DRENKOLTI-645220 format. One record per residue (C-alpha): residue in one letter; x, y, z. Coordinates in steps of 0.1 Angstrom, whole numbers, plus 5000, padded with zeros to 4 digits. Example, Ala and Ser with C-alpha at 12.3 -4.5 7.8 and 13.67 -1.06 7.14 Angstrom:
// DRENKOLTI-645220
a512349555078;s513749895071;
This chain:
// DRENKOLTI-645220
m139715971887;i142816181877;f146016111887;e148716381891;v152516431900;w155016681896;a158316541879;p160116861860;r163216651849;a161616311843;t161316181805;s158515941816;i155915871842;e154015551845;l151015491870;s151015151883;l147415031893;p146714681908;d146014531872;s147414791850;r150215021840;r149615341820;p151615631810;l151115971821;r150916271799;r153216561803;r151616911812;d152917261818;n155317341847;g156516981851;w153316831860;w152116481845;s148716361847;v146616051836;e142815981840;a142115621855;p138215601858;e138315261875;a140115411905;g138615551937;h138915561974;g140815241985;t142615191951;d146415101956;y148815261932;r152515361924;y154615541902;f157715461877;v159915731869;d162015701838;g161515301841;q162815311877;g160515231907;p157815161919;y157615461941;p154915601965;d153115911955;p155016231968;r151716351979;s150316001991;r146916052014;r147915692025;q150315432030;p148715132046;e151614902041;g154215152054;i156715382038;f157715112012;g154414992003;p152015151976;s150115471981;r146415411985;v143515671973;y142015842001;d138816061997;h138616302027;a134816362020;r134116032032;f134516112067;t131816242086;w132716512112;s130716612143;d132716932150;h130217172132;a130017392162;w133617422166;t134717772161;g138317752170;r140517852197;d143018152201;l146218102212;r146118422235;g145618302272;s145917932264;i148117652278;i149417372253;y149916982263;e152516822242;l152116442237;h153716172217;v150715952203;g152815622206;t153815652243;f151015852258;t149015522263;a149915162264;d148315092230;g149815392215;t146915512190;f144715782184;v141715592198;a143515512229;a144515872233;l141015992231;d140315792262;r142516002282;l140916342272;d139016382305;h142516402323;l143416692300;v140016872302;e140216832342;l143916962341;g142517282322;v144717292292;d143517442260;f145417292233;v146816932228;e150016942204;l150916612188;m154216522179;p154716462141;v152316172128;a153716122092;p154715782085;v158315672097;p160415362093;g159415082115;g156715082142;r158315332169;n159815662164;w159816032175;g158416132142;y161116362131;d162216092106;g158916102086;v158516072049;d155316062030;l154316402046;y150716402035;a149816072050;v149315972083;n151315672106;e149215372103;t150515242135;y148515532153;g145515472132;g145915632100;p144015942085;d141015842098;g142215792132;l143616122133;k140016272123;e138416072148;f141016232175;v140516582163;d136816542165;g137016422198;c139216702211;h136816952195;r133716802212;a135816822246;g136717182239;l140417122231;g142317252202;v144617062183;i148217172170;l150216922149;d154116912149;v155216902111;v158916902097;y159617092066;n163217152069;h164016792061;l162916432053;g163716112070;p167015912059;s164515582051;g161915562026;n162615912011;f161515841975;l161316251966;h164516251948;p163616071916;f160616291911;g162416631913;p164816871930;y163216851964;f166516881981;s169317141979;g172216891980;h173517062012;a173416922048;g170717102066;s171416972100;f172316642119;w168816542107;g169116532069;e169416722036;a168217092033;v165117142013;n165517331980;l163517641988;d165217911968;g166917711940;p165917611904;d162217471903;s161917551940;d158417721935;e156817381932;v158817231961;r157517551983;r154017481972;y154617101983;f155217222019;i152717492019;g150117252005;n150817032031;a150417272060;l146817382044;q145717012042;w146116962079;l144317282088;r141517222061;d141016862057;y141716752090;h140517042111;i143617092128;d144017442146;g147517502143;l151017392134;r154317372151;l156817422125;d160117222135;a163517372133;v162617662112;h166217792115;a167117502092;l165017632065;h167417782042;d165818052021;r167318362006;r164418461989;a163118821994;v159818642006;h160518392031;l158718062028;l157318112066;a155918472053;e154218302021;l153018062044;a151618272070;a149618452041;e148318152030;v147118032065;d145518372071;a143618332040;l142317992050;a141318112086;c139318402068;s137518092048;v137017842074;g136018092100;r138417992129;p141918122141;l144717932129;t147917912147;l151417882134;i154217832162;a157817822149;e160617622165;s163517882162;d166717912180;l167418262163;n165818482190;d165018712162;p161818912169;r160918932131;m159918592134;i156918662158;t156119012142;p153119022123;l153319052082;e151919382081;a154719512103;g157119362082;g157719022101;l157518662091;g154018642105;m154418342128;t151718342157;a154318262182;q157718062185;w159117812210;n161418022236;d164217812247;d165818082269;v162718072294;h163017712295;h166917712302;a166518002329;l164017792347;h165817472342;t169217602360;a167117752386;v165317442398;s167917182387;g171117352396;e172717212363;r175317452347;h176817252318;g176817322281;y174317612273;y172817602305;a176017792319;d174718142304;f171618092324;a172717992356;s172218332376;m169018482392;e169818762369;a169318552340;l166018422351;a164818772360;k165718872324;a163718572310;l160818652331;t160819022319;n162319002285;g161618652271;f164918672253;v168118622276;h170418662245;d168918962230;g172119082213;g174618992241;y177418752241;s176518352240;s179218162254;f177717842238;r177917982204;g180918182209;r179418492195;s176718752203;h173218622195;g169518742190;a167819082192;p165619262217;p161819172214;r160619492218;g156919532221;i156319172215;p153519022237;g154518752259;y151818502244;r153818472214;m156418302232;v155617922240;c157617852272;c157917532292;l159717352319;q160217042300;n159316922263;h160216632242;d163616782230;q164716912265;v163816572280;g164716332251;n167916502244;r169316372276;p171416062273;a168815872295;g165816082286;d165216142325;r162616422337;l162916672365;p162216572401;m159016632420;t160416962439;a161717112408;l158517072387;k156717222418;l158917532417;g159117562380;a155517512371;g154717802398;l156918012376;l155917892344;l152217912348;t152118252364;s154318412333;p153118622309;f153918372282;t151918082265;p152717782287;m153317422274;l153317122295;f155016782285;m152916452289;g153016322324;e154916642338;e151716742356;w152016432380;g155816412379;a156016082357;r158915882365;t158815722330;p161715852310;f161315982273;p164815892256;f165215912218;f164015592200;t163715482164;d163215142145;h165215172113;v164614902088;e168114932072;a170914782091;a173515072085;l170815322099;r169915092127;e173515032140;g174615412133;e171815572153;a173615572186;e176715732171;r174815972152;r173216102185;a176516102205;r178016322176;e174916562177;f175716642214;e179216672215;g180016982237;f176816962256;g178816862288;y177216522288;d178916172293;w176716042264;i175815712277;a172315662263;p170115342257;d170215222221;p167715402203;s166715082181;d165914852212;e162314822216;d162514832255;t164015182249;f160415262233;l158415062258;r160015212288;a159115562274;k155315482278;l153615672305;e152615462336;w149115622344;s148715402374;e151415642392;l148515852397;k147215642425;d150215742443;e149716022468;e152816222459;h151916212424;w148516302429;s149616562452;l151816722424;l148616692397;c146416902422;w149217152422;y149117182385;r145317202382;d145317472411;l147917682393;i146017642360;a142717742376;l144418052393;r145918142358;k142318122343;a140618312371;l143018622376;p143518832344;e146918972359;l148518612352;t147518612316;d148318982309;p151018952281;r152419282285;m156219192298;d156719562306;r154319512334;v156219232350;r158619342377;v161319102394;e163119122425;f165918882435;d169018812456;e171818632437;a173518502469;a170518392489;r168618252457;w165418382463;l163118562437;k159918772436;v157718822404;h155219092405;r152219062383;s150019402395;s148919322430;l150018952427;c153518832437;v155018482431;m157918422457;v160318142453;n163018012476;f165517802454;c167817762482;p167717472505;d167717682535;s164817862549;v164418252541;t162218532558;l161118782533;t159019112538;v155519152523;p152919422522;m150819462551;g147619252547;a148719042519;v146718732512;l148218382503;l146518262473;a148817942469;s151817802488;d153617472498;e153317332533;g155617452559;v155117812550;t154418062580;a153318422577;g153018742600;r151419072593;d154219172570;w156618882565;i156718522550;r159018252561;l159818022531;p161417662540;g164017542515;q162617532479;t159217642482;l157017882463;v154118102471;i151718332457;y150118632474;r148018922466;s148819252481;e146019522490;m147819762465;n150119722437;p153819692449;
């Protein structure tokens, strides 16, 4: 077996095997290599760099003893796949379900998550999106403190566990999207520094040092991250990647890392014969992000759209603090539902400047929108979720929108379990300072930041879904509402039509009602606690409605905080 590692500024590299150490030979472009015929699948190894170490392999495929332990040789070819008939899944017309492996089930493993796939199939979603699975400090973490990016968290089940999960999802007809983090590495167990200039030396965000994408020796740094993306899609049969916080990727090159990645992934899709999806988390509101490469864009398939979330959240919750202030009107909600971006070049009070650009001609499916996700729940001090009524109204608008809807685990039944931020840092300084760092990150958000200790194991345990809640009639009723909405979306082409210029919205700011017209369909929402009577076309047929709704020949009376969907005999 040949061991290879990139270390352009090192003067010596040694490979440490269980029974021997041997020097590597320098090759071109900063690469070193050595042959070890006795090593193979299952062999533990580490590296010494200029006599310092031992360190895990930057491209370690497995870390069986965690981030401070040795790397282990892992042969992808030893896993037997059963998804040979899987031809992939297109994002267009699909619904995504985001989950955190450690809290989705009581056991918190890939195997345990497989036992809940029937629930997702019956719900009607098309993709499962996993929060990051790279190795992290300790036994519990959101995943954004990941290091050893080519490996899989052993707590969840390691590389074979992830493959078994993907294989099971494909058998069930579900695609898999993996959340990956390329804008920083975690603060604990990050051993890339000794090997080379992987980082720029500048703070990229609250989460860590910025990655070196455009400085000296950055060619191989870029290949490190692109190679990682291709590994998940090729060797783990993943169907798409969600790229964390791409606005924190500082790249001044003529060809941005994202465009380079998009081209590589497109080539891989041609090779494997199935669609591969790239979804960027971006707060830039820049249409170039989701404009195809051939049209001069960055080539992302889609991006997370926070503007739609914020507009929905303020409408159903009444919250107006922090950045929600810009989204508090029915006008903002109407713009979100017809334009995607509320901030499309106008003034953003939270940022104190103009922001964004108009998404002209961008189809709605390129915007992944949600009512809740890990950020919007977990970045609240207590990690609290929306109440039942808010979910019912918000889901009615989200699942009938021209966008790609995404649900957050447990949302579909109104889970009462919180999802606060949690970590398990080994170093005392990181453990003790985590709560303070989180408080600083959210200064100016309008919160009195009183949050549970991220390091307390109970914070993590309380985040685990309580599946027994489904036995409660109220939770079951909401689940049925979500199932019915998803079934309606899949049955009626008007609801998956991504052309935003075909969405028309009427609203009354003072009375707080809103109508969304999708061809001959109309979604009517009363956000006010008081009843409202609204006109409808003669002969309108109710397709879905809350209890207590009454209707005449040309009118509908909606009790407070209710939603109906109807079809008219002709286009409105």
